[in-house]
C-alpha positions, -999 to +999 in steps of 0.1 A: +302-043-038+289-010-023+254-014-009+243+018-027+251+002-061+223-014-081+223-052-077+204-084-079+209-115-058+206-151-072+196-183-054+204-216-071+195-251-062+195-285-079+163-295-096+146-328-089+144-348-121+109-354-135+096-387-147+095-374-182+131-363-181+141-397-165+124-416-193+140-394-219+174-400-204+168-438-203+159-437-240+189-416-250+212-439-230+198-470-248+200-455-283+231-432-284+256-460-289+237-477-317+227-449-340+245-455-373+248-418-383+263-406-351+235-380-346+204-388-325+180-359-331+160-352-300+134-325-307+097-332-313+083-328-348+062-298-341+092-279-327+118-290-352+132-272-382+154-301-393+126-327-397+109-306-424+141-301-444+145-335-460+157-325-494+125-334-512+120-298-524+086-295-508+099-279-476+094-242-470+122-218-476+142-211-444+159-180-432+196-178-422+186-178-385+165-210-391+194-226-410+217-219-380+191-232-356+188-264-377+225-271-375+223-264-338+195-291-335+218-316-352+249-306-332+229-311-299+223-347-309+258-358-318+267-391-302+300-399-320+328-379-336+318-388-372+284-373-366+297-339-357+284-311-380+313-288-388+296-257-375+319-243-349+339-220-373+313-213-399+309-176-391+346-169-393+349-188-426+319-169-440+333-136-429+366-143-448+346-148-480+325-117-474+356-096-470+364-103-507+329-089-516+312-123-520+281-137-504+288-174-495+261-200-497+265-229-473+250-263-481+247-290-454+236-326-458+234-350-428+220-385-422+206-388-387+183-408-364+154-393-346+130-404-319+097-416-334+065-396-328+050-423-307+080-420-283+073-382-279+036-390-274+044-414-246+067-389-229+040-363-232+014-387-216+036-390-185+026-355-175-011-363-177-033-381-151-035-413-172+003-414-173+023-439-194+043-470-188+078-456-189+095-489-184+077-505-213+086-477-236+123-477-226+124-514-230+110-514-266+132-526-295+154-499-310+134-499-342+103-489-322+122-459-307+141-443-336+139-439-374+166-429-399+162-397-418+181-373-440+185-336-438+195-312-467+197-274-460+212-244-476+215-207-467+234-176-477+257-164-448+252-127-443+267-107-414+248-104-382+230-071-376+224-058-341+207-027-326+206-021-289+218-057-282+190-071-303+196-091-335+180-076-366+170-095-398+199-104-422+199-081-452+221-076-483+223-040-495+222-035-532+206-052-562+238-067-574+252-098-555+282-119-561+274-154-548+299-182-542+296-218-529+330-222-512+344-257-512+346-255-474+309-245-472+298-280-484+291-298-452+284-334-443+271-355-471+272-324-494+310-323-490+329-332-522+302-320-546+318-303-575+288-284-588+251-276-579+221-264-598+209-231-583+179-209-591+187-175-575+152-162-578+162-136-603+139-148-631+169-162-650+161-198-642+183-225-628+220-226-637+249-248-630+273-234-604+307-249-597+320-251-561+344-222-556+332-203-586+318-167-582+284-160-598+272-124-604+234-120-600+214-088-604+178-085-591+152-062-607+135-055-574+141-054-536+127-076-509+127-113-501+140-137-528+137-175-527+169-193-538+166-230-547+197-252-544+198-287-560+224-313-556+222-337-585+233-374-585+218-408-577+199-393-548+191-357-558+183-333-531+168-298-530+168-270-505+153-235-505+163-205-485+151-169-482+175-141-491+165-105-485+180-076-504+174-039-497+182-007-516+217+005-511+216+043-508+251+046-522+243+029-555+225+061-564+226+097-552+211+093-516+197+128-514+171+136-541+171+171-556+207+177-544+241+174-560+252+137-561+268+123-529+288+092-530+306+069-505+344+065-504+358+040-479+392+046-460+410+024-436+419+006-415+427+037-394+451+027-367+448+040-331+476+065-325+472+060-287+482+028-270+477+020-233+486-011-213+457-035-209+436-019-236+430-038-268+445-023-300+417-019-326+412+001-358+385+023-373+371+024-409+358+056-425+329+060-450+331+095-465+301+110-483+311+140-504+287+163-523+310+164-553+330+138-573+367+138-577+378+154-544+401+137-520+397+164-493+367+169-470+348+202-465+334+212-431+337+175-419+309+161-398+321+129-381+292+104-372+303+076-349+284+043-348+271+025-317+272-010-303+281-036-314+299-018-342+308-027-378+274-016-391+269-018-429+273+016-445+236+014-456+225+009-420+246+038-408+230+060-435+196+048-425+201+059-389+218+092-398+192+103-424+161+099-404+140+131-409+165+140-437+192+150-411+221+137-432+209+151-464+202+185-448+237+186-433+251+178-468+230+206-483+246+230-457+280+222-471+292+195-447+309+163-459+300+133-438+326+110-423+310+078-409+332+061-384+328+024-377+347-001-355+353-036-368+358-046-332+330-025-317+325-048-286+360-040-274+365-015-245+351+020-250+387+033-245+400+010-273+376+023-299+380+059-286+417+056-293+409+045-329+385+074-331+414+098-323+430+083-354+398+091-374+398+127-360+434+132-371+426+118-405+397+144-409+420+172-397+447+162-421+424+159-451+404+192-447+402+213-478+402+244-456+426+241-426+405+267-407+374+245-407+367+230-373+351+196-369+317+185-358+317+152-340+286+133-332+279+098-318+249+075-319+243+055-287+276+040-276+293+061-303+285+092-282+302+077-252+332+067-273+335+103-288+330+119-254+359+100-239+381+105-270+376+143-270+381+146-232+411+123-234+427+145-261+422+177-241+435+161-209+466+146-224+474+178-243+478+196-210+509+174-201+519+163-236+520+191-263+526+164-289+490+153-285+472+172-313+442+195-307+409+179-317+398+212-333+362+203-327+337+231-325+305+211-319+300+177-301+267+160-299+253+126-289+221+108-298+206+087-270+240+077-256+244+058-223+264+085-205+251+073-171+246+037-181+224+015-203+198-011-195+192-045-209+166-062-187+183-083-161+157-111-168+165-110-205+202-112-198+197-141-174+176-160-198+202-156-226+230-168-202+210-197-188+194-209-220+221-204-246+254-193-231+273-198-263+247-180-285+254-147-302+231-128-279+248-140-247+282-135-263+273-099-271+262-093-235+295-106-222+316-083-244+338-057-228+318-027-241+285-042-229+299-047-194+311-011-194+277+003-203+252-019-184+238-008-150+236-044-140+255-071-158+246-108-155+274-133-161+270-169-175+248-192-155+277-216-149+291-190-125+258-186-105+259-198-069+236-193-039+235-157-027+258-144-054+253-107-061+253-092-095+258-055-101+280-033-123+308-051-139+344-043-128+349-030-164+322-004-158+339+008-127+371+010-147+354+032-173+339+055-148+372+060-131+388+068-164+361+093-173+367+110-140+404+111-146+401+129-180+376+154-166+343+137-176+336+160-206+355+178-234+355+216-225+364+232-258+334+223-281+298+233-276+281+202-264+246+189-273+228+159-258+198+142-275+174+119-256+147+097-271+130+095-237+103+116-222+112+141-195+078+140-177+085+108-159+062+087-181+065+050-175+079+032-206+058+002-217+047-013-183+049-007-145+079-020-126+076-056-113+049-069-136+054-102-156+068-094-190+069-130-204+064-166-193+070-200-209+068-236-199+084-263-220+077-299-229+103-310-204+105-294-169+118-261-181+101-229-175+108-192-169+091-161-156+106-128-166+096-096-148+100-060-154+127-048-130+109-039-098+110-007-078+113-024-045+140-045-028+139-083-025+114-088-054+117-115-080+132-104-113+137-138-130+126-173-121+138-202-142+145-239-141+156-267-164+161-304-156+192-297-136+189-264-118+164-239-104+175-202-102+157-171-089+171-135-092+159-109-067+163-071-066+190-063-041+194-037-014+185-008-037+148-001-042+152-015-077+149+018-096+126+001-122+151+003-150+129-016-175+100+008-170+121+040-168+114+068-193+139+066-221+148+054-256+133+020-266+151-008-285+143-008-322+131-044-320+111-050-287+136-067-264+111-090-245+094-100-278+128-109-293+137-130-263+103-147-264+109-156-301+141-175-291+126-197-264+121-234-272+091-241-295+078-273-278+058-256-251+029-262-229+022-225-223+036-192-232+027-156-230+044-122-236+023-094-222+051-068-223+070-065-255+097-038-248+117-021-221+137+010-216+172+009-231+187+043-224+169+062-196+163+099-203+186+110-175+214+088-189+211+102-224+211+137-210+241+129-188+224+138-155+243+120-128+233+105-094+196+099-102+177+075-080+141+082-091+134+080-128+097+085-125+096+122-119+099+152-142+135+157-153+154+189-148+177+191-179+198+218-162+215+190-142+231+177-174+268+177-181+260+191-216+254+227-227+223+221-248+197+194-244+171+181-269+145+156-257+110+143-261+085+160-239+057+135-235+066+102-253+093+076-252+106+071-287+127+045-305+164+045-296+185+069-317+155+080-337+159+115-352+124+129-352+116+160-373+118+181-341+151+167-331+166+171-366+154+208-367+168+217-333+200+197-338+208+214-372+201+248-356+225+241-328+252+226-351+252+253-378+245+285-358+276+304-348 
């Protein structure tokens, strides 16, 4: 690695086991072969979701995230094959049902054993001055150590939603829902049930629902609904879950006081370009026209989604119509072509080649062949579009068969042209604490590696003095951008930044503690804002097996987390803090958020080494620049000022 590149250095050592952990291990060893259910639940009552979900009907309604966490709790305690909750492929199975327009409900019942409260209390006392007699506890009869319990849980399985690498709440768009309880969604002791009694919270009361049978439900209002699922029989059980519905803008005209606009979906659109070593992916188009009955598009405006792709059309509209931008562009006679990527985490180049297919579709379906395109991208979508347009121009020089993109205007909104930042400490915590979780998985994706300034791999690969910096995939992308000329030259180009240009620190100064927690067992972590000096601690963590510390490397640190720039929609440190274990001695979260796209990156100003000074937008690769003067705003937020200037630049000859 070049010493001039940003980097962190990790030190790793084995952790000395604590008396508490030793006692816990002794108890597990004694009990794991004797639990009848094959599951030994091992989380204290105050931290557990499972222990409250006993099927009595008195438990609080849980969210989808809590349902998934509950099954993870049970999975972590599996001692024999028959105890294994069948959770490994749930997301893929749920996705298959959703693709047919249905919302699957998963129902899980499991018998399990759990450590008694008195055992947890004894383990807790071992950390106090009075201590506890570990040998006496470990030698107690099995009946004094564990008790048998039953869990019964249910949840709808909606697609995950992300923004800027941060998970958003699960939402269903539209008042109408087609629910189904698939036969393969009945897990554990619920398997084999032929029917259930379900109250969908629609004021229609309970109804009998057969497994595998679709049920249409329509709600009179939006917001959180409580769904109650009851499994009848000799031992009836009841579970409740929370299901959130939101207004679908395309169930009604989305632009008041204008001619109706409706969504038509096209795809999959195949990538017309294929390159060795690059994934083959497709695009999908959501076309919003101002008039019904047309199959052509008028003055097409392509809007390309960001990471991780496959956004709901309602989410894409929500981002595009901030400050009425989308409706105003429709009013000026432009049909909107939303472009989404079902495999958004693939390489930037892969989705760019699929975008070329979308561009060719728009050109072929223009009502007026003389109309040129406008192409715009949100966040990663701007980088995808930049490469796609530059690639088309470059290839056309040597291959006349490559069509002209015929694009008159190209704009990006808070795109990571010079790189993106997810705090190194947040990445490290995700990889150390839950390497198989959806957040860590997103961070390991090809697209994430291509965009991040510094990429942290899974903790299993950490070793003393290992250096982390830009991924090899990022270097690959930068070389490819250089090969195709960096930027498209034919269209007028406009860059939008959600960050301040006055050098104003975002959230907190470099190097300060952003969050801390200390667990019931010897696990703790300190997460710091990325420093602006070399050899400073970025992340300090230990569990019962390892201790790891990450330091800023040879660079001065650059203070990425504090840099002026666009901020994640959901505060990134606060979201990480919400995911840490609940059985804690101490916890604090003084800094909630961090910079995601530095101003100089969104404006495509290369070779910056000091973010905390006024920005000279004239160093940008773009023709026109739109930015916030004094404040750091939410990532891809279209403020009234941004909307006004952007429309002016896009529609003025």
